[in-house]
C-alpha positions in Angstrom: 0.0 0.0 0.0 1.1 3.6 -0.8 0.7 6.3 1.8 -0.8 9.6 0.6 2.4 11.3 1.8 4.4 9.1 -0.6 2.5 10.1 -3.7 4.7 12.1 -6.0 4.4 13.2 -9.6 4.1 10.2 -11.9 3.0 7.8 -9.1 0.3 5.4 -10.3 -2.3 3.9 -7.9 -5.8 2.5 -7.9 -8.7 4.8 -7.1 -12.3 3.7 -7.6 -11.2 0.6 -9.5 -9.2 2.6 -12.2 -5.5 3.4 -12.3 -4.8 7.1 -11.7 -1.5 8.9 -12.4 -0.4 11.8 -10.1 0.1 15.0 -12.1 0.6 17.3 -9.1 0.9 16.7 -5.4 1.1 19.3 -2.5 0.9 18.9 1.2 -1.3 21.3 3.3 -1.8 21.8 7.0 -4.3 24.4 8.3 -4.4 25.3 12.0 -5.8 22.5 14.1 -6.9 20.4 11.2 -5.1 17.3 10.2 -2.6 17.4 7.3 -4.1 16.8 3.9 -2.6 16.1 0.4 -4.0 18.0 -2.6 -3.7 15.8 -5.7 -4.3 16.5 -9.4 -4.9 13.1 -11.0 -5.4 11.7 -14.5 -7.6 8.6 -14.9 -5.5 6.4 -17.2 -8.6 4.5 -18.6 -10.9 7.5 -19.4 -8.3 10.2 -19.7 -10.2 12.6 -17.4 -8.4 14.8 -15.0 -9.7 15.4 -11.4 -8.6 17.2 -8.3 -8.8 15.4 -5.0 -8.0 16.2 -1.3 -7.1 13.2 0.8 -6.0 12.8 4.4 -2.3 12.3 4.8 -2.7 9.0 6.5 -4.9 7.4 3.7 -3.4 4.5 1.9 -3.8 3.4 -1.8 -3.2 0.2 -3.7 -0.4 0.5 -6.2 -1.5 0.0 -9.9 0.2 -2.8 -11.7 0.9 -1.2 -15.1 2.3 -3.5 -17.8 4.7 -1.8 -20.2 5.6 -3.3 -23.5 8.2 -1.9 -26.0 6.7 -1.9 -29.5 7.7 -0.5 -32.9 5.1 1.6 -34.8 4.7 0.2 -38.4 1.8 2.1 -40.1 -1.8 3.5 -39.9 -4.6 1.8 -41.8 -8.3 2.4 -41.7 -8.4 4.1 -38.4 -6.0 1.7 -36.7 -2.3 2.1 -35.7 -0.3 -1.1 -36.1 2.6 -1.9 -33.9 4.9 -4.9 -33.7 7.3 -6.6 -31.3 10.9 -5.3 -32.0 12.2 -8.9 -31.9 9.3 -10.6 -33.8 7.8 -8.5 -36.6 5.0 -11.1 -37.1 3.7 -10.4 -33.5 1.5 -7.4 -34.2 -0.8 -5.3 -32.1 -3.5 -2.9 -33.5 -4.7 0.1 -31.5 -7.7 2.3 -32.6 -6.5 5.7 -33.8 -9.2 7.3 -31.7 -7.4 6.0 -28.5 -4.3 7.9 -29.6 -5.6 11.4 -29.7 -2.3 13.3 -29.2 0.3 10.7 -29.9 -0.8 9.8 -33.4 0.5 13.2 -34.7 4.0 12.1 -33.8 4.0 8.4 -34.8 6.3 7.6 -37.7 7.4 4.2 -39.1 10.1 2.4 -37.1 9.6 4.5 -34.0 10.1 2.6 -30.7 7.4 3.4 -28.2 6.2 2.0 -24.8 2.6 0.8 -24.8 1.0 0.6 -21.3 -1.7 -1.9 -20.3 -3.8 -2.3 -17.1 -5.5 -5.7 -16.6 -4.7 -6.5 -20.3 -6.6 -3.3 -21.4 -4.8 -0.6 -23.4 -4.4 2.6 -21.5 -1.7 4.6 -23.4 1.4 5.1 -25.4 4.6 6.8 -24.2 6.6 8.5 -26.9 10.3 9.3 -26.7 10.5 12.9 -25.4 12.5 14.2 -28.4 12.2 12.8 -31.9 13.7 13.9 -35.2 11.4 14.7 -38.1 11.8 15.8 -41.7 10.0 19.1 -42.7 7.9 18.3 -45.8 6.2 21.7 -46.2 7.4 25.2 -45.1 6.3 28.6 -46.4 9.0 30.8 -47.8 10.9 33.1 -45.4 9.5 36.6 -45.2 11.6 39.7 -44.5 10.1 42.1 -42.1 9.9 42.9 -38.4 11.6 40.0 -36.7 12.7 41.8 -33.5 10.4 39.6 -31.5 11.8 36.4 -33.1 9.5 35.6 -36.0 8.0 32.1 -36.4 6.1 30.2 -39.0 4.0 27.0 -39.2 5.6 24.0 -41.0 4.4 20.5 -41.7 6.5 17.5 -40.6 6.5 14.1 -42.2 3.7 12.8 -40.0 1.4 15.6 -41.1 1.6 17.5 -37.8 1.9 21.3 -37.9 4.7 22.8 -35.7 5.6 26.4 -35.0 9.3 27.0 -35.9 11.7 29.8 -36.4 11.7 31.5 -39.9 15.0 29.9 -41.0 13.5 26.4 -41.2 13.0 25.2 -44.8 11.5 22.3 -46.6 13.8 19.2 -46.3 15.4 20.3 -43.0 15.5 17.7 -40.2 14.3 19.2 -36.9 14.0 17.9 -33.3 10.6 18.1 -31.7 9.6 17.8 -28.0 6.7 15.4 -28.2 5.4 16.3 -24.7 4.9 19.9 -25.6 4.6 19.6 -29.4 7.3 22.3 -29.7 10.3 22.8 -32.0 13.7 22.2 -30.2 16.4 22.6 -32.8 17.4 22.1 -36.4 19.7 19.2 -37.1 20.3 19.6 -40.9 
């Protein structure tokens, strides 16, 4: 059992029969009241985010999350197909609708971690930084760039990313997948 005092960011535990991940945790003590812990939680099954205050002496059951490393192969008819890195014939299909944010950054050959709870899919963890090729970029425009001008480019997965003006079609850029932001130009 996990004590409420031990819950830190990224801790995973069972609440109401569903696994929840701690997004934020802060301890509070007001006057004569007992200590409480304020939690911001994400339900890993439904994706909903809730705030909850719990007593500091409450205990929770840890969630047993199974993690599998898989390689993304392709999308087809609303499904994303992954395979075991060691056995390409062992394939797993996940509905595109279950990958709302992640599908914009999936490209062929990308190694990801797929998470399961009680053999039910709950999410995909992408590498934090990934390199992509820019397939469409508007031409550079001269003008007032004192504030650091930016433009919207399209990367090989079809996602649109805000980048500096000097990025051109064919460049390889590094993207932070957690924030969906440009990091640096590689070529």
